[in-house]
Biopython code that builds the backbone (N, CA, C, O; Angstrom):
import numpy as np
from Bio.PDB.StructureBuilder import StructureBuilder

atoms = [
    (1, "MET", "N", (-3.191, -1.119, -4.818)),
    (1, "MET", "CA", (-2.408, -0.222, -5.565)),
    (1, "MET", "C", (-2.172, 1.506, -4.365)),
    (1, "MET", "O", (-1.521, 2.509, -4.655)),
    (2, "LYS", "N", (-2.672, 1.338, -3.570)),
    (2, "LYS", "CA", (-2.606, 2.726, -2.626)),
    (2, "LYS", "C", (-1.140, 2.227, -1.593)),
    (2, "LYS", "O", (-0.591, 3.113, -0.937)),
    (3, "SER", "N", (-0.786, 1.280, -1.551)),
    (3, "SER", "CA", (0.412, 1.125, -0.484)),
    (3, "SER", "C", (1.929, 1.185, -0.929)),
    (3, "SER", "O", (2.184, 1.096, -2.130)),
    (4, "ASP", "N", (2.806, 1.314, -0.128)),
    (4, "ASP", "CA", (4.152, 1.481, -0.670)),
    (4, "ASP", "C", (4.611, -0.035, -0.858)),
    (4, "ASP", "O", (4.518, -0.923, -0.010)),
    (5, "MET", "N", (5.143, -0.149, -2.186)),
    (5, "MET", "CA", (5.348, -1.499, -2.455)),
    (5, "MET", "C", (7.148, -1.725, -2.797)),
    (5, "MET", "O", (7.786, -2.684, -3.234)),
    (6, "VAL", "N", (7.414, -0.775, -2.495)),
    (6, "VAL", "CA", (9.664, -0.871, -2.495)),
    (6, "VAL", "C", (10.007, -2.034, -1.656)),
    (6, "VAL", "O", (10.898, -2.834, -1.940)),
    (7, "ARG", "N", (8.983, -2.108, -0.225)),
    (7, "ARG", "CA", (9.570, -3.114, 0.510)),
    (7, "ARG", "C", (9.464, -4.516, 0.455)),
    (7, "ARG", "O", (10.162, -5.374, 0.996)),
    (8, "PRO", "N", (8.459, -4.619, -0.300)),
    (8, "PRO", "CA", (8.018, -6.175, -0.751)),
    (8, "PRO", "C", (8.450, -6.512, -1.526)),
    (8, "PRO", "O", (9.050, -7.581, -1.414)),
    (9, "PHE", "N", (8.428, -5.779, -2.899)),
    (9, "PHE", "CA", (9.119, -5.943, -3.891)),
    (9, "PHE", "C", (10.837, -5.967, -3.611)),
    (9, "PHE", "O", (11.364, -6.327, -4.664)),
    (10, "LEU", "N", (11.632, -5.768, -2.798)),
    (10, "LEU", "CA", (12.862, -5.739, -2.877)),
    (10, "LEU", "C", (12.993, -7.133, -2.241)),
    (10, "LEU", "O", (13.995, -7.800, -2.498)),
    (11, "GLU", "N", (11.727, -7.766, -1.160)),
    (11, "GLU", "CA", (11.931, -8.997, -0.378)),
    (11, "GLU", "C", (11.611, -10.237, -1.216)),
    (11, "GLU", "O", (12.116, -11.337, -0.994)),
    (12, "HIS", "N", (10.447, -9.897, -2.522)),
    (12, "HIS", "CA", (10.159, -10.911, -3.073)),
    (12, "HIS", "C", (12.111, -10.944, -3.862)),
    (12, "HIS", "O", (12.926, -11.855, -3.722)),
    (13, "ARG", "N", (12.262, -9.883, -4.480)),
    (13, "ARG", "CA", (13.262, -9.817, -5.773)),
    (13, "ARG", "C", (14.837, -10.886, -5.172)),
    (13, "ARG", "O", (15.606, -11.611, -5.803)),
    (14, "HIS", "N", (14.758, -10.488, -3.631)),
    (14, "HIS", "CA", (15.819, -11.207, -3.241)),
    (14, "HIS", "C", (15.814, -12.423, -2.535)),
    (14, "HIS", "O", (16.783, -12.913, -1.954)),
    (15, "GLY", "N", (14.400, -13.002, -2.628)),
    (15, "GLY", "CA", (14.272, -14.191, -2.472)),
    (15, "GLY", "C", (13.834, -14.427, -0.572)),
    (15, "GLY", "O", (13.569, -15.415, 0.113)),
    (16, "PHE", "N", (13.928, -13.216, -0.347)),
    (16, "PHE", "CA", (13.336, -13.595, 1.435)),
    (16, "PHE", "C", (11.911, -13.649, 1.733)),
    (16, "PHE", "O", (11.451, -13.921, 2.842)),
    (17, "ALA", "N", (11.178, -13.353, 0.599)),
    (17, "ALA", "CA", (9.709, -13.706, 0.566)),
    (17, "ALA", "C", (9.204, -14.227, -0.890)),
    (17, "ALA", "O", (9.520, -13.698, -1.956)),
    (18, "PRO", "N", (8.439, -15.256, -0.753)),
    (18, "PRO", "CA", (8.024, -15.762, -2.109)),
    (18, "PRO", "C", (6.898, -14.866, -3.157)),
    (18, "PRO", "O", (5.986, -14.151, -2.744)),
    (19, "GLU", "N", (7.204, -15.097, -4.427)),
    (19, "GLU", "CA", (5.854, -13.947, -5.075)),
    (19, "GLU", "C", (5.119, -14.746, -5.085)),
    (19, "GLU", "O", (5.259, -15.955, -5.273)),
    (20, "VAL", "N", (3.502, -13.630, -4.706)),
    (20, "VAL", "CA", (2.631, -14.277, -4.618)),
    (20, "VAL", "C", (1.656, -13.257, -5.676)),
    (20, "VAL", "O", (1.621, -12.026, -5.699)),
    (21, "TYR", "N", (1.100, -13.979, -6.296)),
    (21, "TYR", "CA", (-0.127, -12.877, -7.539)),
    (21, "TYR", "C", (-1.265, -12.834, -7.003)),
    (21, "TYR", "O", (-1.656, -13.930, -6.603)),
    (22, "PRO", "N", (-2.165, -11.712, -6.793)),
    (22, "PRO", "CA", (-3.369, -11.464, -6.692)),
    (22, "PRO", "C", (-4.779, -12.111, -7.427)),
    (22, "PRO", "O", (-5.988, -12.082, -7.199)),
    (23, "HIS", "N", (-3.667, -12.843, -8.675)),
    (23, "HIS", "CA", (-4.764, -13.306, -9.379)),
    (23, "HIS", "C", (-3.720, -13.879, -10.826)),
    (23, "HIS", "O", (-2.821, -13.162, -11.265)),
    (24, "PRO", "N", (-3.951, -14.873, -11.252)),
    (24, "PRO", "CA", (-2.614, -15.520, -12.378)),
    (24, "PRO", "C", (-3.225, -14.599, -13.454)),
    (24, "PRO", "O", (-2.397, -14.545, -14.364)),
    (25, "ASP", "N", (-4.106, -13.990, -13.701)),
    (25, "ASP", "CA", (-4.630, -13.286, -15.167)),
    (25, "ASP", "C", (-3.405, -11.648, -15.056)),
    (25, "ASP", "O", (-3.130, -10.974, -16.049)),
    (26, "LEU", "N", (-2.917, -11.374, -13.743)),
    (26, "LEU", "CA", (-1.695, -10.653, -13.245)),
    (26, "LEU", "C", (-0.510, -10.702, -13.824)),
    (26, "LEU", "O", (0.026, -9.708, -14.314)),
    (27, "LYS", "N", (0.097, -12.088, -13.815)),
    (27, "LYS", "CA", (1.162, -12.203, -13.837)),
    (27, "LYS", "C", (1.804, -11.766, -14.479)),
    (27, "LYS", "O", (2.727, -11.025, -14.142)),
    (28, "PRO", "N", (1.420, -12.200, -15.997)),
    (28, "PRO", "CA", (2.084, -10.857, -17.229)),
    (28, "PRO", "C", (2.189, -9.720, -16.799)),
    (28, "PRO", "O", (3.338, -9.288, -16.888)),
    (29, "VAL", "N", (1.300, -8.888, -16.265)),
    (29, "VAL", "CA", (1.762, -7.572, -15.567)),
    (29, "VAL", "C", (2.497, -6.916, -14.545)),
    (29, "VAL", "O", (2.888, -5.767, -14.338)),
    (30, "LEU", "N", (2.591, -8.615, -13.661)),
    (30, "LEU", "CA", (3.363, -8.004, -12.590)),
    (30, "LEU", "C", (4.574, -9.162, -12.417)),
    (30, "LEU", "O", (4.947, -9.656, -11.353)),
    (31, "GLN", "N", (4.973, -9.391, -13.481)),
    (31, "GLN", "CA", (6.230, -10.688, -13.181)),
    (31, "GLN", "C", (7.424, -9.564, -13.249)),
    (31, "GLN", "O", (8.120, -9.448, -12.240)),
    (32, "GLU", "N", (7.605, -9.013, -13.997)),
    (32, "GLU", "CA", (8.983, -8.078, -13.419)),
    (32, "GLU", "C", (9.513, -7.842, -12.139)),
    (32, "GLU", "O", (10.669, -7.964, -11.732)),
    (33, "THR", "N", (8.364, -7.445, -11.502)),
    (33, "THR", "CA", (8.398, -6.864, -10.539)),
    (33, "THR", "C", (8.024, -8.245, -9.442)),
    (33, "THR", "O", (7.992, -8.085, -8.221)),
    (34, "HIS", "N", (7.802, -9.364, -9.998)),
    (34, "HIS", "CA", (7.923, -10.162, -8.697)),
    (34, "HIS", "C", (6.758, -10.534, -8.042)),
    (34, "HIS", "O", (6.793, -11.281, -7.063)),
    (35, "GLY", "N", (5.567, -10.009, -8.564)),
    (35, "GLY", "CA", (4.292, -10.005, -7.980)),
    (35, "GLY", "C", (3.673, -8.480, -7.185)),
    (35, "GLY", "O", (2.562, -8.155, -6.767)),
    (36, "VAL", "N", (4.815, -7.892, -7.231)),
    (36, "VAL", "CA", (4.250, -6.975, -6.673)),
    (36, "VAL", "C", (3.945, -5.344, -7.483)),
    (36, "VAL", "O", (4.774, -5.130, -8.367)),
    (37, "THR", "N", (3.008, -4.332, -7.318)),
    (37, "THR", "CA", (2.818, -3.523, -8.190)),
    (37, "THR", "C", (3.830, -2.290, -7.950)),
    (37, "THR", "O", (3.743, -1.752, -6.846)),
    (38, "VAL", "N", (4.931, -1.704, -9.003)),
    (38, "VAL", "CA", (5.728, -0.905, -8.626)),
    (38, "VAL", "C", (5.914, 0.184, -9.661)),
    (38, "VAL", "O", (6.675, 1.081, -9.301)),
    (39, "PHE", "N", (5.383, 0.302, -10.875)),
    (39, "PHE", "CA", (5.521, 1.345, -11.552)),
    (39, "PHE", "C", (4.102, 1.823, -11.821)),
    (39, "PHE", "O", (3.138, 1.310, -11.252)),
    (40, "HIS", "N", (3.996, 2.790, -12.676)),
    (40, "HIS", "CA", (2.593, 3.449, -13.461)),
    (40, "HIS", "C", (2.235, 2.349, -14.334)),
    (40, "HIS", "O", (1.182, 1.808, -13.996)),
    (41, "GLU", "N", (2.714, 1.930, -15.207)),
    (41, "GLU", "CA", (2.180, 1.162, -16.059)),
    (41, "GLU", "C", (1.838, -0.029, -15.640)),
    (41, "GLU", "O", (1.317, -0.740, -16.499)),
    (42, "GLN", "N", (2.011, -0.644, -14.197)),
    (42, "GLN", "CA", (1.641, -1.597, -13.761)),
    (42, "GLN", "C", (0.005, -1.188, -13.538)),
    (42, "GLN", "O", (-0.910, -1.862, -14.010)),
    (43, "ILE", "N", (-0.138, -0.275, -12.937)),
    (43, "ILE", "CA", (-1.371, 0.038, -12.600)),
    (43, "ILE", "C", (-2.345, 0.339, -13.944)),
    (43, "ILE", "O", (-3.378, -0.245, -14.274)),
    (44, "LEU", "N", (-1.787, 1.236, -14.469)),
    (44, "LEU", "CA", (-2.642, 0.750, -16.337)),
    (44, "LEU", "C", (-3.128, -0.138, -16.502)),
    (44, "LEU", "O", (-4.342, -0.286, -16.642)),
    (45, "LYS", "N", (-1.758, -1.482, -16.543)),
    (45, "LYS", "CA", (-2.299, -2.750, -17.050)),
    (45, "LYS", "C", (-3.263, -3.267, -16.286)),
    (45, "LYS", "O", (-4.226, -3.637, -16.958)),
    (46, "THR", "N", (-3.409, -3.494, -14.727)),
    (46, "THR", "CA", (-4.059, -3.979, -13.827)),
    (46, "THR", "C", (-5.884, -3.879, -13.843)),
    (46, "THR", "O", (-6.837, -4.653, -13.750)),
    (47, "PHE", "N", (-5.572, -2.023, -14.072)),
    (47, "PHE", "CA", (-6.911, -1.622, -14.638)),
    (47, "PHE", "C", (-7.690, -1.921, -15.613)),
    (47, "PHE", "O", (-8.916, -2.033, -15.640)),
    (48, "HIS", "N", (-6.538, -2.104, -16.794)),
    (48, "HIS", "CA", (-7.246, -2.966, -18.098)),
    (48, "HIS", "C", (-7.606, -4.771, -18.040)),
    (48, "HIS", "O", (-8.439, -5.553, -18.497)),
    (49, "VAL", "N", (-6.586, -4.788, -17.312)),
    (49, "VAL", "CA", (-6.897, -5.952, -17.374)),
    (49, "VAL", "C", (-8.430, -6.767, -16.752)),
    (49, "VAL", "O", (-9.223, -7.545, -17.281)),
    (50, "MET", "N", (-8.334, -6.045, -15.192)),
    (50, "MET", "CA", (-9.716, -6.435, -14.607)),
    (50, "MET", "C", (-10.682, -5.825, -14.868)),
    (50, "MET", "O", (-11.729, -6.250, -14.382)),
    (51, "THR", "N", (-10.737, -4.640, -15.697)),
    (51, "THR", "CA", (-12.361, -3.992, -15.886)),
    (51, "THR", "C", (-12.325, -3.720, -17.314)),
    (51, "THR", "O", (-13.388, -3.249, -17.718)),
    (52, "GLY", "N", (-11.356, -3.883, -18.273)),
    (52, "GLY", "CA", (-11.400, -3.789, -19.384)),
    (52, "GLY", "C", (-11.687, -2.562, -20.171)),
    (52, "GLY", "O", (-12.281, -2.568, -21.249)),
    (53, "CYS", "N", (-10.998, -0.980, -19.264)),
    (53, "CYS", "CA", (-11.446, 0.114, -19.431)),
    (53, "CYS", "C", (-10.538, 0.649, -20.668)),
    (53, "CYS", "O", (-10.708, 1.815, -21.026)),
    (54, "GLY", "N", (-9.561, -0.177, -21.344)),
    (54, "GLY", "CA", (-8.309, 0.318, -22.134)),
    (54, "GLY", "C", (-6.969, 0.978, -20.986)),
    (54, "GLY", "O", (-7.127, 1.343, -19.821)),
    (55, "LEU", "N", (-6.112, 0.967, -21.526)),
    (55, "LEU", "CA", (-5.147, 2.205, -21.029)),
    (55, "LEU", "C", (-5.286, 3.628, -21.172)),
    (55, "LEU", "O", (-4.721, 4.372, -20.370)),
    (56, "ALA", "N", (-5.999, 4.090, -22.138)),
    (56, "ALA", "CA", (-5.909, 5.473, -22.039)),
    (56, "ALA", "C", (-6.969, 6.128, -20.910)),
    (56, "ALA", "O", (-6.882, 7.215, -20.339)),
    (57, "ARG", "N", (-7.926, 5.166, -20.797)),
    (57, "ARG", "CA", (-8.681, 5.513, -19.621)),
    (57, "ARG", "C", (-8.379, 5.155, -18.141)),
    (57, "ARG", "O", (-8.952, 5.558, -17.129)),
    (58, "ALA", "N", (-7.248, 4.224, -18.279)),
    (58, "ALA", "CA", (-7.038, 3.485, -16.811)),
    (58, "ALA", "C", (-5.564, 4.777, -16.800)),
    (58, "ALA", "O", (-4.932, 4.941, -15.757)),
    (59, "ASP", "N", (-5.335, 5.290, -17.631)),
    (59, "ASP", "CA", (-4.231, 6.276, -17.063)),
    (59, "ASP", "C", (-5.075, 7.567, -16.651)),
    (59, "ASP", "O", (-4.437, 8.437, -16.058)),
    (60, "GLU", "N", (-6.203, 7.760, -16.850)),
    (60, "GLU", "CA", (-7.354, 8.880, -16.184)),
    (60, "GLU", "C", (-7.471, 8.363, -14.926)),
    (60, "GLU", "O", (-7.605, 9.112, -13.959)),
    (61, "PHE", "N", (-7.438, 7.219, -14.822)),
    (61, "PHE", "CA", (-8.218, 6.771, -13.177)),
    (61, "PHE", "C", (-7.025, 6.700, -12.401)),
    (61, "PHE", "O", (-7.157, 6.833, -11.184)),
    (62, "ARG", "N", (-5.809, 6.504, -12.899)),
    (62, "ARG", "CA", (-4.292, 6.267, -12.086)),
    (62, "ARG", "C", (-4.347, 8.144, -11.885)),
    (62, "ARG", "O", (-4.685, 8.178, -10.702)),
    (63, "ARG", "N", (-4.247, 9.341, -12.228)),
    (63, "ARG", "CA", (-3.956, 10.343, -12.201)),
    (63, "ARG", "C", (-5.208, 10.847, -11.268)),
    (63, "ARG", "O", (-5.129, 12.012, -10.879)),
    (64, "ALA", "N", (-6.396, 10.060, -10.857)),
    (64, "ALA", "CA", (-7.425, 10.708, -10.198)),
    (64, "ALA", "C", (-6.820, 10.266, -8.797)),
    (64, "ALA", "O", (-6.561, 11.078, -7.909)),
    (65, "LEU", "N", (-6.604, 8.781, -8.679)),
    (65, "LEU", "CA", (-6.237, 8.399, -7.524)),
    (65, "LEU", "C", (-5.383, 9.001, -6.582)),
    (65, "LEU", "O", (-5.225, 8.337, -5.557)),
    (66, "GLY", "N", (-4.627, 10.369, -6.664)),
    (66, "GLY", "CA", (-4.248, 11.276, -5.430)),
    (66, "GLY", "C", (-5.437, 12.102, -5.056)),
    (66, "GLY", "O", (-5.479, 12.655, -3.957)),
    (67, "ASN", "N", (-6.518, 12.219, -6.030)),
    (67, "ASN", "CA", (-7.501, 13.270, -5.412)),
    (67, "ASN", "C", (-8.492, 12.784, -4.339)),
    (67, "ASN", "O", (-8.849, 11.656, -4.677)),
    (68, "GLU", "N", (-8.915, 13.043, -3.527)),
    (68, "GLU", "CA", (-9.685, 12.418, -2.252)),
    (68, "GLU", "C", (-11.299, 11.847, -2.980)),
    (68, "GLU", "O", (-11.926, 10.787, -2.970)),
    (69, "VAL", "N", (-11.507, 13.294, -3.602)),
    (69, "VAL", "CA", (-13.317, 13.517, -4.266)),
    (69, "VAL", "C", (-13.448, 12.290, -5.332)),
    (69, "VAL", "O", (-14.365, 11.474, -5.437)),
    (70, "HIS", "N", (-12.138, 12.422, -6.160)),
    (70, "HIS", "CA", (-12.419, 11.472, -7.316)),
    (70, "HIS", "C", (-11.598, 10.027, -7.010)),
    (70, "HIS", "O", (-11.698, 9.211, -7.926)),
    (71, "GLU", "N", (-11.027, 9.726, -6.177)),
    (71, "GLU", "CA", (-10.659, 8.435, -5.432)),
    (71, "GLU", "C", (-11.457, 7.582, -5.443)),
    (71, "GLU", "O", (-11.386, 6.478, -5.983)),
    (72, "LEU", "N", (-12.686, 8.261, -4.550)),
    (72, "LEU", "CA", (-13.755, 7.087, -4.216)),
    (72, "LEU", "C", (-14.838, 6.875, -5.394)),
    (72, "LEU", "O", (-15.867, 6.233, -5.186)),
    (73, "LYS", "N", (-14.557, 7.420, -6.565)),
    (73, "LYS", "CA", (-15.115, 7.180, -8.159)),
    (73, "LYS", "C", (-14.339, 6.099, -8.482)),
    (73, "LYS", "O", (-14.993, 5.068, -8.325)),
    (74, "VAL", "N", (-13.125, 5.874, -8.900)),
    (74, "VAL", "CA", (-12.023, 5.575, -9.389)),
    (74, "VAL", "C", (-12.810, 4.217, -8.478)),
    (74, "VAL", "O", (-13.649, 3.510, -9.037)),
    (75, "GLU", "N", (-12.402, 3.999, -7.045)),
    (75, "GLU", "CA", (-12.722, 2.686, -6.519)),
    (75, "GLU", "C", (-14.077, 1.918, -6.507)),
    (75, "GLU", "O", (-14.425, 0.741, -6.422)),
    (76, "GLU", "N", (-14.601, 2.972, -6.614)),
    (76, "GLU", "CA", (-16.256, 2.165, -6.923)),
    (76, "GLU", "C", (-16.407, 1.626, -8.409)),
    (76, "GLU", "O", (-16.814, 0.468, -8.507)),
    (77, "PHE", "N", (-16.090, 2.421, -9.745)),
    (77, "PHE", "CA", (-15.565, 1.710, -11.079)),
    (77, "PHE", "C", (-14.653, 0.500, -10.628)),
    (77, "PHE", "O", (-15.116, -0.631, -10.777)),
    (78, "PHE", "N", (-13.755, 0.607, -10.243)),
    (78, "PHE", "CA", (-12.702, -0.240, -10.102)),
    (78, "PHE", "C", (-13.482, -1.773, -9.636)),
    (78, "PHE", "O", (-13.370, -2.909, -10.096)),
    (79, "ARG", "N", (-14.277, -1.221, -8.547)),
    (79, "ARG", "CA", (-14.568, -2.767, -8.092)),
    (79, "ARG", "C", (-15.977, -3.037, -8.655)),
    (79, "ARG", "O", (-16.447, -4.167, -8.790)),
    (80, "ARG", "N", (-16.549, -1.989, -8.944)),
    (80, "ARG", "CA", (-18.142, -2.603, -9.989)),
    (80, "ARG", "C", (-17.112, -3.492, -11.309)),
    (80, "ARG", "O", (-17.231, -4.717, -11.320)),
    (81, "GLU", "N", (-16.769, -3.260, -11.682)),
    (81, "GLU", "CA", (-16.593, -3.449, -13.071)),
    (81, "GLU", "C", (-15.574, -5.087, -12.857)),
    (81, "GLU", "O", (-16.038, -6.119, -13.341)),
    (82, "ALA", "N", (-14.486, -5.108, -12.253)),
    (82, "ALA", "CA", (-13.649, -5.819, -11.614)),
    (82, "ALA", "C", (-14.658, -6.969, -11.328)),
    (82, "ALA", "O", (-14.626, -7.978, -12.032)),
    (83, "ARG", "N", (-15.378, -6.867, -10.509)),
    (83, "ARG", "CA", (-16.724, -8.177, -10.501)),
    (83, "ARG", "C", (-17.118, -8.638, -11.426)),
    (83, "ARG", "O", (-17.010, -9.807, -11.799)),
    (84, "ILE", "N", (-17.934, -7.257, -12.212)),
    (84, "ILE", "CA", (-18.560, -7.915, -13.516)),
    (84, "ILE", "C", (-17.583, -8.740, -13.989)),
    (84, "ILE", "O", (-18.014, -9.889, -14.080)),
    (85, "LYS", "N", (-16.032, -8.591, -14.452)),
    (85, "LYS", "CA", (-15.448, -9.336, -15.016)),
    (85, "LYS", "C", (-15.154, -10.941, -14.640)),
    (85, "LYS", "O", (-14.453, -11.814, -15.152)),
    (86, "GLY", "N", (-16.049, -10.881, -13.483)),
    (86, "GLY", "CA", (-15.407, -12.236, -12.610)),
    (86, "GLY", "C", (-14.773, -12.222, -11.435)),
    (86, "GLY", "O", (-15.017, -13.101, -10.609)),
    (87, "TYR", "N", (-13.937, -11.302, -11.200)),
    (87, "TYR", "CA", (-13.126, -11.169, -10.009)),
    (87, "TYR", "C", (-13.894, -11.384, -8.516)),
    (87, "TYR", "O", (-14.937, -10.790, -8.244)),
    (88, "SER", "N", (-13.254, -12.279, -7.631)),
    (88, "SER", "CA", (-13.932, -12.140, -6.410)),
    (88, "SER", "C", (-13.235, -10.902, -5.428)),
    (88, "SER", "O", (-12.145, -10.343, -5.309)),
    (89, "PRO", "N", (-14.531, -10.860, -4.841)),
    (89, "PRO", "CA", (-14.079, -9.365, -3.635)),
    (89, "PRO", "C", (-12.704, -9.918, -3.197)),
    (89, "PRO", "O", (-11.778, -9.257, -3.667)),
    (90, "GLU", "N", (-12.390, -10.785, -2.549)),
    (90, "GLU", "CA", (-11.025, -11.016, -1.997)),
    (90, "GLU", "C", (-10.125, -10.465, -2.955)),
    (90, "GLU", "O", (-9.549, -9.436, -2.602)),
    (91, "VAL", "N", (-9.835, -10.988, -4.264)),
    (91, "VAL", "CA", (-8.953, -10.714, -5.284)),
    (91, "VAL", "C", (-8.868, -8.975, -5.673)),
    (91, "VAL", "O", (-7.906, -8.237, -5.888)),
    (92, "VAL", "N", (-10.419, -8.728, -5.644)),
    (92, "VAL", "CA", (-10.373, -7.107, -5.852)),
    (92, "VAL", "C", (-9.937, -6.406, -4.282)),
    (92, "VAL", "O", (-9.304, -5.350, -4.311)),
    (93, "ASP", "N", (-10.196, -6.853, -3.301)),
    (93, "ASP", "CA", (-9.630, -6.277, -2.104)),
    (93, "ASP", "C", (-8.288, -6.447, -1.972)),
    (93, "ASP", "O", (-7.742, -5.623, -1.239)),
    (94, "LYS", "N", (-7.498, -7.396, -2.540)),
    (94, "LYS", "CA", (-5.956, -7.818, -2.416)),
    (94, "LYS", "C", (-5.467, -6.499, -3.406)),
    (94, "LYS", "O", (-4.659, -5.736, -2.877)),
    (95, "VAL", "N", (-5.952, -6.147, -4.960)),
    (95, "VAL", "CA", (-5.704, -5.452, -5.851)),
    (95, "VAL", "C", (-5.505, -4.385, -5.240)),
    (95, "VAL", "O", (-4.386, -3.871, -5.245)),
    (96, "TRP", "N", (-6.724, -3.743, -4.480)),
    (96, "TRP", "CA", (-6.955, -2.118, -4.637)),
    (96, "TRP", "C", (-6.401, -1.783, -2.748)),
    (96, "TRP", "O", (-5.929, -0.666, -2.537)),
    (97, "GLY", "N", (-6.469, -2.438, -1.949)),
    (97, "GLY", "CA", (-6.516, -2.226, -0.393)),
    (97, "GLY", "C", (-4.283, -2.477, -0.469)),
    (97, "GLY", "O", (-3.473, -2.931, -1.277)),
    (98, "PRO", "N", (-4.249, -1.901, 0.777)),
    (98, "PRO", "CA", (-2.820, -2.053, 1.085)),
    (98, "PRO", "C", (-2.021, -2.933, 1.282)),
    (98, "PRO", "O", (-0.846, -2.657, 1.523)),
]
sb = StructureBuilder()
sb.init_structure("model")
sb.init_model(0)
sb.init_chain("A")
sb.init_seg("    ")
for serial, (resi, resn, name, xyz) in enumerate(atoms, 1):
    if name == "N":
        sb.init_residue(resn, " ", resi, " ")
    sb.init_atom(name, np.array(xyz, "f"), 0.0, 1.0, " ", f" {name:<3s}", serial, name[0])
structure = sb.get_structure()
């Protein structure tokens, strides 16, 4: 979620790299951009799918991502709730990390 994904998006779109989804549950969220998070709306939907927080609360989390103090709390929430919903640490790391 924190990394610049324009280059990977273009590589996937033009067939230079295969589409890879961090988890099958995210395919409907990321299919339009070939498995790469590009749009804010995709961040909201990813939060909702992986934590069950709802889109309104996901938007609050998205807005907090640029704030050092709040971002740590958002990451803690995301990791904890995604694990509770059954996502492996590897999937959570892949979605959250660069």
